C-alpha positions as CSV (number, residue, x, y, z in Angstrom):
1,L,196.9,144.5,180.7
2,F,196.3,147.2,183.4
3,A,199.5,149.0,182.6
4,R,198.5,149.8,179.0
5,E,197.0,153.1,178.0
6,F,193.6,152.6,176.5
7,P,191.9,155.0,174.0
8,G,191.0,158.2,175.7
9,G,194.1,158.2,177.8
10,V,192.7,155.9,180.6
11,N,195.4,154.1,182.5
12,W,193.5,151.3,184.3
13,R,196.3,150.5,186.7
14,Q,196.3,154.1,187.9
15,A,192.5,154.3,188.0
16,A,192.3,151.1,190.1
17,G,195.1,152.5,192.4
18,R,193.2,155.7,193.0
19,L,190.2,153.6,194.1
20,G,192.4,151.8,196.6
21,F,193.1,148.6,194.9
22,H,196.5,148.0,196.5
23,R,198.2,145.1,198.2
24,F,197.8,145.1,201.9
25,R,199.6,143.6,204.9
26,P,197.3,140.7,206.1
27,G,198.3,141.2,209.8
28,N,197.5,144.9,209.7
29,A,194.2,144.3,207.8
30,A,193.2,141.6,210.3
31,K,193.9,144.0,213.2
32,W,191.8,146.9,211.7
33,I,189.0,144.6,210.7
34,G,189.0,143.2,214.2
35,I,189.0,146.7,215.7
36,G,186.2,147.6,213.4
37,I,184.1,144.6,214.3
38,V,184.5,145.2,218.0
39,A,183.7,149.0,217.6
40,Y,180.6,148.2,215.5
41,I,179.3,145.5,218.0
42,A,179.9,147.9,220.9
43,F,177.9,150.7,219.1
44,A,175.2,148.2,218.1
45,I,174.8,147.1,221.8
46,I,174.5,150.7,223.0
47,Y,172.1,151.6,220.1
48,V,169.8,148.7,220.7
49,S,169.8,149.2,224.5
50,I,168.6,152.8,223.9
51,F,166.4,152.6,220.8
52,G,165.5,148.9,220.6
53,E,166.1,146.5,217.8
54,P,166.2,148.2,214.4
55,K,163.6,147.0,211.9
56,Q,165.1,146.2,208.5
57,D,163.3,144.7,205.5
58,D,164.5,141.2,204.5
59,I,165.3,141.8,200.9
60,A,167.4,138.6,200.5
61,G,164.4,136.5,199.5
62,D,163.8,138.8,196.6
63,F,167.1,137.8,195.1
64,G,166.1,134.2,194.4
65,P,167.9,131.0,195.6
66,V,170.6,131.1,198.2
67,W,173.4,130.9,195.7
68,S,172.2,134.1,194.0
69,Q,171.7,135.8,197.4
70,I,175.3,134.9,198.3
71,L,176.6,136.2,194.9
72,L,174.6,139.5,195.2
73,I,174.7,140.2,198.9
74,V,178.0,138.7,200.1
75,I,180.2,139.3,197.0
76,L,178.9,141.9,194.6
77,A,177.3,144.3,197.1
78,P,180.5,144.7,199.2
79,L,182.7,145.0,196.1
80,S,180.5,147.6,194.4
81,E,179.6,149.6,197.5
82,E,183.1,149.8,198.8
83,I,184.3,151.0,195.4
84,C,181.6,153.7,195.4
85,F,181.5,154.7,199.1
86,R,185.1,154.2,200.2
87,G,187.1,154.3,196.9
88,M,185.3,157.3,195.3
89,L,183.3,159.2,198.0
90,F,185.6,158.7,201.0
91,G,188.7,159.0,198.8
92,G,187.4,162.4,197.6
93,F,186.5,163.5,201.1
94,R,189.9,162.4,202.4
95,T,191.7,164.8,200.0
96,R,189.9,167.7,201.6
97,F,189.2,166.7,205.2
98,N,190.8,165.0,208.1
99,L,190.0,161.3,208.8
100,P,187.2,161.8,211.3
101,V,185.3,164.3,209.1
102,A,185.8,162.3,205.9
103,A,184.8,159.0,207.6
104,I,181.7,160.5,209.2
105,G,180.7,162.2,205.9
106,A,181.1,159.0,203.9
107,G,179.3,157.0,206.6
108,L,176.4,159.4,206.6
109,V,175.9,159.0,202.9
110,F,176.3,155.2,203.1
111,G,173.7,154.9,205.8
112,A,171.3,157.4,204.2
113,L,171.3,155.5,200.9
114,H,170.3,152.3,202.8
115,F,167.1,154.1,204.1
116,S,164.9,152.0,201.9
117,T,165.8,148.8,203.8
118,G,164.5,150.3,207.0
119,P,164.9,153.8,208.5
120,S,165.6,152.6,212.0
121,A,168.7,150.7,210.7
122,V,170.2,153.9,209.2
123,P,172.1,155.1,212.2
124,Q,173.8,151.8,212.7
125,L,174.7,151.7,208.9
126,M,176.0,155.2,209.1
127,V,178.4,154.1,211.9
128,L,179.3,151.0,210.0
129,G,180.1,153.0,206.9
130,A,182.4,155.3,208.9
131,I,184.1,152.3,210.4
132,F,184.6,150.8,206.9
133,A,186.3,154.1,205.9
134,V,188.7,154.0,208.9
135,V,189.6,150.4,208.0
136,Y,190.3,151.6,204.4
137,D,192.3,154.6,205.6
138,R,194.4,152.6,208.1
139,T,195.2,149.7,205.7
140,E,195.7,151.9,202.6
141,S,193.7,149.3,200.6
142,I,190.1,148.9,199.6
143,W,190.4,145.1,200.0
144,P,190.1,145.0,203.9
145,P,186.8,147.0,204.0
146,I,185.5,144.8,201.1
147,I,186.4,141.7,203.2
148,F,184.9,143.3,206.4
149,H,181.7,144.2,204.5
150,A,181.4,140.7,203.0
151,I,181.8,139.2,206.5
152,N,179.0,141.6,207.8
153,N,176.7,140.8,204.9
154,A,177.3,137.0,205.2
155,Y,176.5,137.2,208.9
156,V,173.2,139.1,208.2
157,L,172.3,136.6,205.4
158,I,172.9,133.6,207.8
159,V,170.8,135.2,210.5
160,L,168.0,136.0,208.0
161,N,168.0,132.4,206.6
162,S,168.0,130.7,209.9
């Protein structure tokens, strides 16, 4: 299905490939997700020790029952946000800039667009967005940052619901 040309000349396999939908090596992905988690936790510890616990609105309850929160926050948000921020934004930045500049740029936009959930959480989300970009770059697939993002959101959802 994806290999067919559709009206207007869109080749869906190529379009998905440009967004990063490639197979990945599980061992390499696990390594980079693990590095990302450790880097993010280290940054969060330092950030909280300097600035205190960030205040973030609990929007999960607005999404209805737990099953819909899981669908929206743990599955659909990581998928859609990674396509947008890593597949499109970071992918575009990466064609023009080196990895650190592209990752920081995409992370800044990712964090800034989460401002409405709580301004004090924005710096941490900027760093998390940059880390997602590095995972994407190093694994050459959008799937590992989607998985990492889903793990992060699942953790947050569990903490909020406990």
